[in-house]
Steps between C-alpha positions, in 0.01 A plus 500: 500500500218263554242585228209337687534748792433799269160668472329511163583869457866422567495209250338730242761766549789244453319360184464854354870556553591167341675392823310163508277314251162349545661151460736564797203631708281195410777241561581667839143463617468141362817404698351665805177293450712180479665591820187591703189324349564169693464701823238755410262311252399829326442363144229278365639533132849602403580634152882496495558411141234736365635779721851463378389491142293816539785682675735419212239615249448831690873561516528438125206731425649775712826473308303541189327817644149340477229677695429315822323567825657722756559204729594252235719218623401543876392168646175455696307221689121467454257358755350175358139629479579724208450360149820457294473385148639154443616459860323326781266701721418278794385733787700247699206258471458140395193622323721695251823300528532452121316807373688699233357837428414591148563866551677765723322693757513887445771568762714198360461636150606856611817378667619199291385613147483881520776559736701189396567389862625147562271258680712280736209289593162458684505551874340293770189608688215379721269299282267728304648782720319382804727518804733706701820293515553322159453162688191426286682430179443163343871498386713617789518729810691811441744611784604835621854580381586672831412183702406191298305361800247785456235577249546785236142600528238467239346457254779660295767324722703370211519852343611663836748224585659516154555876518626478859738220411633688198369230265315760294550873489123564525173299472132528445259390778127527551315641791142397601521572867869568563673246281767735378548718806502229762770279342699811405494605863598158642787477241625851545437634141268758352143391398242738349131425465368739242167669507220259367465563115845655452659187361320262260394167637466339156693176506507481882323174613214643717467430862274791616441721196389816693812481728784359292780733377833440340799696633881514545735335742846665485826572692437869557227761450635651175476154331145474627410834348666395166320173473160662594555753232551219243201286594237765581249620243165445339442168324201444266509131600437581857187705560586576856819675402476879533594743225734757659798679354826297499732598776864458588477416859874562560422862479310469817808384698623773741736495792312777675190405711472833673140606538372151404192418714505149618215327681554211730182300557487386856303186412805355318724526811285283738566190703525270189803675371839357598715730730799465271282628206365799702855588617620530149203711395538733794862557399387584145245739638765678691721521194224650297444761764873581512490552120206748537199286433175561696402170677163465670299223655167437314223237502370257235220376713356268240837322435426217744219388268716498189651161547164329527352681202818423298488125560124491409542690183827328411373151548167576324692625186748212520203253506373658185832541319638150566169337373656482153763252626277198471700230310308583174570867413838553675751330708566156644264208412460195731566159365254362750146552355196323364261792461519866405437578872791294600724699263391827669518381855815299475695736289436788734556279816836376368608816315448761777701516829345526838507883533345552159224254585435677828453835341279363218275340750479824712438696188226268383339518837485874524344522141252235564126558523398623846857617590577753220329790667638402844861476395600603140264802482588617851882470428451728189327752718782489748737532207345845425528604856872400507561701182315803637701480824833503302381785284414709807846451634678554171333850482695591824826317437731443204566136603407251766774305673417156623693167553496261203501181705407460873795274554845435358574195279373189669641147484398259216212290619428719804154616383415235239259305728316813609333679201343767707832595652654506147216728384584750768831548326316727255324709759721811432474481105152387399324828574698671221378243245137518622514885454676478164789721621770646509292786369188585302609624149283820536721616795824343406780745593867432427730673751 
């Protein structure tokens, strides 16, 4: 039996029956990381010794019948933009290369301290979560486990690749415009972007605060439901988190889709979508019909404007959020300066990568005097229209079925020199973040 091929719910079952120990599980994953990391480049920071020591401690406490979390002893990987106490949190940037967080983010605390999971390490990402391929990391370029000449997607590419390569049983990612769903799709694993406000963002290094959301990347849907159940909930430290009753999302899992109403927005099946992607989706649609679902074509006629609105809003918020990294308050400080202005300019010039600089400049521009009303204000108005258009469709349908990515995994370097082409990788996912979906809490219905 290869322990690393098991899902989390299978690992838990074996742990509960005392068929394996947490130490055995942890060592199996660390061995797998040793075998695959040189090819995949999924990790920024590894925590081998700490992981083994914690696994031994948990096994000992279990023998002593001490009260532990339900998923105690299960390993996990964490995207490197989530604060972990005493461990580097770099956002895959030179700016935070040596930053050690003094506290745990809320989701990290829930999983590592309350549930007693084992952190195998911090996972690679596009710098400050800005990218669609995990080629923008300061440290390394992550590769797709199915074909190491291709990208794993981004920005949570390290998380998706690590799960797909069986280097971790599950992982946390963050999604601003598709950064969980797109890499999960390209790597063939399950990625879930929760509704905005369902999961606390406290301890998540902000990219675009009104769009960011932490979520699970897993091997199967049941594991995704389990991990969402563990991380969801109101947090007093995050005023945008919503106070709703705690749910066990595994209770929503059903094999029967009979009577489910599925809307297929025609705008997501246009000329920009790769034929291979369309063919797979059409097969899925036919399978749903065979199983008794009602599938109808619909229209989201505002969707074409969502990408433009997203990049205006996201870049504006990034420009504001990243202002704190100036060589004085946080982050890298240049050694080349004579004046205070030199510290600001040179620290940011040397500390940020090309893509981050590009988005800061765009964001500063759309927020500047004379352009705020023309760009940022208008983008927020479009955001309302996008939200209303989704709400109208979700009154008619239980779910909307769209592609996640317009293309399959592309080769490393193929889009690096063309930012606009790279941005189009997000065209199928950004509208959901702009609208704050999957669903408004007032009408949230669990099937």
